[in-house]
C-alpha positions in Angstrom: 95.6 79.4 92.8 95.8 81.4 89.6 98.1 84.2 88.4 96.2 86.7 86.2 98.1 88.8 83.6 96.5 92.1 82.4 97.8 95.0 80.4 96.5 98.5 81.0 97.1 102.0 79.7 99.4 104.3 81.6 98.2 105.1 85.2 95.3 102.6 84.9 96.7 99.5 86.6 96.8 101.0 90.2 93.1 102.1 90.2 92.0 98.8 88.7 94.1 96.8 91.2 92.7 98.9 94.1 89.1 98.2 93.0 89.7 94.4 92.6 91.5 94.3 96.0 88.6 96.1 97.7 86.2 93.7 96.2 88.4 90.7 97.4 88.6 89.3 93.9 92.4 89.2 94.1 94.7 88.9 97.2 97.5 91.0 95.8 99.0 92.4 92.6 102.2 93.7 91.1 102.4 96.6 88.6 105.2 96.9 86.1 105.2 100.3 84.5 106.8 101.5 81.3 106.0 98.5 79.1 106.0 99.0 75.3 103.4 97.0 73.5 103.0 96.3 69.8 99.9 94.6 68.6 97.3 94.3 65.8 94.1 96.3 66.4 91.4 97.1 63.8 93.6 96.2 60.8 96.8 98.0 61.8 99.8 97.5 64.1 99.7 99.7 67.2 102.6 100.9 69.4 101.5 101.9 72.9 102.9 102.5 76.3 101.3 100.2 78.9 101.5 98.9 82.4 101.5 95.2 83.2 99.5 93.9 86.1 100.1 90.5 87.7 97.6 89.4 90.3 96.9 86.3 92.3 93.4 84.8 93.0 91.8 81.5 93.7 90.5 79.1 91.0 87.0 79.8 92.2 87.2 83.5 91.6 88.6 83.5 88.1 85.4 83.8 86.1 84.0 86.5 88.4 87.4 88.3 88.3 87.5 88.2 84.5 84.0 89.6 84.2 84.8 92.4 86.6 88.0 93.3 84.8 86.1 93.6 81.6 83.5 95.9 83.3 86.2 98.2 84.8 88.9 98.1 82.1 89.3 101.1 79.7 90.0 98.8 76.7 87.3 97.4 74.5 89.0 94.0 74.5 91.4 93.8 77.4 94.2 91.2 77.6 93.2 88.9 80.5 95.3 85.8 80.7 95.4 83.3 83.6 98.0 80.8 84.6 97.4 77.9 86.9 100.0 77.6 89.7 101.3 74.1 90.1 103.6 74.9 93.0 103.8 77.6 95.6 104.7 78.0 99.3 102.0 76.4 101.4 101.9 79.4 103.8 101.5 81.8 100.9 98.7 79.7 99.5 97.0 79.5 102.9 97.3 83.3 103.2 95.7 83.8 99.7 92.8 81.5 100.7 92.3 83.4 103.9 92.3 86.8 102.3 89.8 85.8 99.6 87.5 84.1 102.0 87.1 87.3 104.1 
């Protein structure tokens, strides 16, 4: 199981998550609106409003998911970070496998 962390522009996380869910690349996701991000881009520091998207997927789907996010994302270089899950509820993990296998 992997947790995937992605930042999106305002009002972009929900459509992206909906598409990834419909394609069964993720089993679920959480959107955190109203995030302020500061970062370097093209030689200057940028200040932007963003949304944070946390999603869960299987280890086997990570590469395909990352490619698809890059295809769909509005940013030239989207932030896509994955975290391995060392522990989780066995029933939740079974549910995730079932959803992604459908």
